[in-house]
N, C-alpha and C positions, 0 to 999 in steps of 0.2 A: 098311203103311208107304204114304208120300206116293208117288205117280206121279210119274216124271219126265219132265219135258218139255223141248222144245229150247229152244233160247233165243230165238227169235223169240215163241215161245210165253210165255214167262216174261215177256217186258219188254212192258208195254202202252204206255208214255211213253218218251220219253228219260229217261235218269238222269242229275242228278235231274229228276223231273217236276214240272209246274205248281203242285201241291198244296204238294210239298217247297221249291218255290222262294217261296212266300208264307210258309211256315214259316221260312226262310231270312231272309225280310224281318223277320219278327217278332223272330226271335233278334237280330240286328243292332241293331234298335231296343230291347232289352231285355238281352241277356248281353253283357257285357264283350268286348271285341275280342281280349282275350289267351289266351280258351277258343276255339279252332279246331277245326273238323272236317275227317275224313279225306274223306267221302264225305256232302254233305248231303243225302242220302235218307233223310227221315224215317220212323223204324218205325213200322209199324202192330201187326204181330202176328209172331210167328215160328214155325215147327215145329221138332222137337227133333232133326231129322236135318240140319240145316245150310240151311235156308232162312229169310231174313229177309224179309218183305213189307213194303213201302214203304206211305206213305199212297196214293199212286199207283196202287198194286196191282200192284207190281213186284216179282217173285219173284229175289232176289237170293243169289247162291249164297256164305255165308259162310266166307270163308276166314282171319278173324281172330280170331273168338272172343272179342270186346271185349278184345284183347291178351292172351289166354290164360287169362282168366276163366270162359268158359262152356264147358270142356273136356268136361263131361258133358251138352252141350248147354243151349241157354238156357230150356227149359221141362222140364226133366227130373221126371217123376213123381216119385220118391220125394220130391224138394226140395220139391214145389208140397204133396205131403200134409203134408209134416214141418211145414212153414210154417205153413199152415192151421192143424194141431192146436195148434203154439204159438203163433200169434196169441190164438186162442180162450181159452189159459192167461192169458198175461200177456204185453206187449211188452217191458217193462224195470223192472229196480228197482236195478240197479247192483252187479255182483256185489261192489264193494269195501264195498256198506253191508249188502244182503240178497242172500247168495247163494244159486246155483240149482245144481242137479246138472248140466244141458247144459254148462256150463262144466267141469266136473270131469272131464265123460265126454270131452270133445274133448281136454282136456290129456291124458287117459290114452291117446286113440288116437294121439296125437302123439308121445310116450312110446313107444309100442310099433311105430308102423311107420315112423319115422325112424331112419337108417343107427346100428348100434351094439345091441349089449343089455347095455350098461351102464346103471347109476341113471340116469336123466334127471327134468328137471323142465322144464314150460311156462308162458308166460305168453301172454294172448291182448290183441290189438290190433286196430284198424281196418283200418289200410292197410300195405303193403309199407313205405314210407317209415317210416313210424311202427314197426315191427318194426325195420328196420336201426337207426332211431337208439336204439333201446332197448337192441339188442344189443351197439351202442358203449358204451352207458352200462355194461352189464353187465361187458364186458370190462374198462373202465376200473377198475372197483369191484374187480373181481377181482385184477388184475394191479397194481392202484395207481398204474398207467402211465399215460400220455396220448396217444403219438403211435398214428397209424395209418396203414396203406399200403394201398390201392386201385391199380388197375390202370387201364392205356390202355383205352379203349373202355369203361371201367366205365359203369354206370347203376345208381344206387341210391335215385333218387328226387327230391323237388322241394321238401323242407324245407332250410333253411339247412346243417344239416349234412350231408344227404344231397346235397344241391347240389354241396357241398366235395370228397363222394366222386364224384360222377358228373363224367366225364370231358369230354361234349360241351358245346360253349359254346353254340350255337344249336339250339334255342330254349330251351335250359334254364337257362342260367347269365345269359346276356349283361343286364347292366345290374342285376343283383341282388343283387350283392356288398356288403361284403365277406362273405367267408364264414367259417364255423367254423375255426380254426387247428390245427397239427399235425397235416394229413392229408398224406400222403405219395404220389407216384404212382409207377409202377415200369413198365417194359413187361410186354406180356402176350405169351402164347404164340400167333402168328399164321400157322397154317402157309402160308396162300397166300403171305403176303409176308416170312415169313422164308425159305422155301424149302423143299423136299422133305427134304433133307439136316441140316437144322436140327431136333435131336430134342427132345421135352419136356424130357428132362434138361438138355439145353444152353439152352432157353429158362428152366430154374428157376433153373439157376445164373446166367444173364443177371439175373435179376429180382433174385435174392438178393444179389449181386455189388452191385447198384444201391441195394438196402436197406441193407448194411453201410458202404457209401461215401459214404450220403449222412445217415442218422442215427445216433442212439446205440441200438444194440440193446436195451440195458437198459431204455430206456424206451419200448419199442415194446408198447402192449399188444394189438393185434388185427391182422392181416392180413384183409381182406374181399376175395372174389371171388364172381364167377357162374360155376359149374361150366361152364356153356355162357352166353357173353353174349349178352344179350336186345339191346337198341337200340344195341348198338355194333356190331350186324350178326352174331348167332348165331352168335359165332366160338367154335367148338370147338378148344380147346387141344391140342398133341400129345401122343399118350400118354407118361404119365409125369411131364407138367407138375405135375397137383395132387398126386401123392402127394410127390413132393420138396418141394414148398413145405411139406405137412404136416408131413414129418420134420423139416423146418427150423424151424418154428413151435414143435414139441414140443419141442427141443433146444434152445431159445431163451427158454421160458418164454411163447411169444405164443399169444393165443388165435387159433385159426384158425375164421373165420366163412365158411360158405356161405351165399350169398344165393341161395335158391332160390323165390324169389319168383314169377319165370317159369317156369322149368322144373320145379318140383314138382306133384305129385299127375299122376303117370300121363303127364306131356306128354311125356317124351321116352322112353316105352318102358318105363322103371322107374319106380318111386313115386318116386323122388328122382335127378337127375342124376348126384349123388355115386357112387349105386352102380354106374354103367358103369366106374370105376376103382375101384371097391373102398374108397374112401376114406371114412372116419368124421370129420366135422369135430367141435370143438368146442360149436360154437352152429350151429343152422340156421334161417334166416328164413324164412317161407313167409308166401302170401297168394294172391291172384288166383285159382287153381284151386282153392281149398281149401273152398269154400261155393258152389259153384253160381250164382253172379252175386250174392251176399250179400257187404257189407263185412266180410271178417274177415281178420286177420294172426296170427301167432304167432312167436314165441321159444322153441326147443326145444333143450336142450344138458344137459350134464353137470350132475349135483348139485349138486356142488361149486363149479362155477362160478355156476351161477343162483341157488344158496341163499346166495353170499354177500353178496346185497344185500339190506342193511337193510327189514323190514316196512314199506311202505308208499311203499317206493322204486320200485318198478314199479306201473303201473295206469294208468287213465283212465275216465272217465265211460261212454263206451259200449264200452268195449274188452272183447270176449267178449259182446256182446249175444244174449240168449236165442234170439232169432229166428234170426240167424247161426247161432249154434252147433246150432241143431236143422237149418239147412239141412248145414251142414259133417258130421254125422253123419250124414245120407242120402246125401250126394255120396262119401263114404267107402263106405259101403255099395254104392252103386252103381257105382263103381270097381271094387271086390272082384267084385261077383255078376254084372256084365255083362263082366268080363273087357275091360275096357277098356286094360289095358297089352299084350293081345295086339292089339286093335285098334287101338294106337298104332304097333305094329311094324308092323303090315301097311300101315298108312297110308305109312309111312317106306318101303318097297318100293315101292306104287305109285307113289308120286311121286318118288321118286329115278330109279326105272326111266323114267319118261316124262322127267324133265329132265334126266338124263344124257343121254338120247338127243337131245332139244334141243341141250344144249353139244356134242355131237359135229358138229353142223352148223353151230355158231353160235360165231364166236371172241370175240364179245363178252361170253359168259357165262365167268367167269374163275374160278369154283368154284360146285359144289352140294353143300353141305354141311348138317349138322344131325343130330339123332335123333328117332326117334319122330313125332310131328306136329309138329315144330318145326324147319322146313326152309325153308334159305335159299340165294338163285342170288344171286350177286354179280357186279353185271356192270363189264366194264371196257372202257379203249379196245381194240378188235381188236390183237393182239399185242403187248400190253403188259398188265401189271397197275396201269395208272393208271386209277383211281376215273372212272366215268361216270353222275353222279348225273342228267344232263339225261335221259339214255336210261330210267335207271331209273324216273325220273318219266313219261316218255312211254308205257311200258310196262304200269305202274300205272294210269294215266289210260285208256289204251284197253280195259284189262280190265274197269275199274269202269264205263265206258261199256258195254260189253257184258254188265254183270250179276254181276260177282263182284268180292267185297268183298275187297280188297287192301291189304297196309300194307309201308310202305317202312321201312328203319332204316339204322343206319352211322353212325360217324363222319364220313362225307362224303357220306351219302344216296346210297348206290350199292348198296343190299342191297334187293331184294323177299325178304319175310318171309313165311309162309305158316303159320299157326295152325289149322287146318281144328279142329271139335270132333271129339272122339273118335267121337262118333256118328254122322259124316257118312255119308249114304247113299253107296254106292260108286260108284253111277252119276253122282250128283250131283259126286264128286271128279273123277271122270274127265271129265265135262262142264267143271269147271272148268279142268281141265290142256287141254282143248280150245282152249278162250278165251285161256287163258295161251300156249298156243303159237302162236295166231293173232296175238297182241298182239305178239309176237316178230317175226313174219313182217312186219307192217303198219307197224312200225318202222325197217325195214332201209332 
């Protein structure tokens, strides 16, 4: 186990340090300005228990996991060994040309692991956005309908269709239109803003009424939703919201798509966030944590829906790359053998206990929410629920300056989001929480 050091011992320079600043200058001269970085402290190496060591020798506590990608750590031993073994055999053939067992094995694992015991099929892709886009293709092909419903605060990707599904204008959509047509947005269940008395059933009724009044339901192919919204602010809908939507979809022949790109693979304390409310989506989209840091994504769903697409209608040159597939099988084994579901639930308890304690003394914290190792703090102007993005940016900057990799999110940019690896050392987690608490104090 890596020895946990105190913060002054971990930081050898300012963050970012001089070597990182030189690399930033090179980035500015070589990389398009549109590619931004949250914390320009360039990585040298990592440890699997939550430390990122930068080129200046600073040891940063990782509370971002590459935006929920490296949930099993970013140097997981089983993944390393599986990748090495696969690279020595072959790196690529294209499954659509010369197939290989690893692709089939990942599909079998997904069919078994995703919610529901019905007959399922899977298809593999490269990124969450690519998988979302293909899920919409499948739903449209199956239903012979075109319209799609997405939600306020949603994030589904950066391709043209997924930008249409995504709600947030800046930085994801501004100046990039026109977007794919026949996408309709409806209200999300948002407990902080709806109020404690507004139930999940009521929020679902509001969304359904909006759907039924604004489009022809007989032409609605799919409803797509993140069971816990990611970029939109880690918004956890009120209990009953998701089951009511699913029931309405089934009553109206609409495909219910769960976007579990960020919430899947043990991140929320269950293998998939849908399981918290016992719902079984028609299609489930996965990526991020699926392969321990390698690019892989998938759609898994009812065989009748997935098999409705003609041969050759799904695929892609790199989809289900054998190296990524080997990593995915090792990642799944790691989650199961190392009880990372239990670790995620323990992280939730540690973090919520501490953050709720901070909230009790700080009226600028409007909500502490989330599940497992997907926890958020929404910051507001004291005494109101008005978003405070400036405070959020200040707290995040202070935490980063002191060696904690912290992300922000939310439609208004007023949410701190925490996505530590499920393998994080508990001492490091508590040290990160100490630094975050100090950042709140420093910004009073």
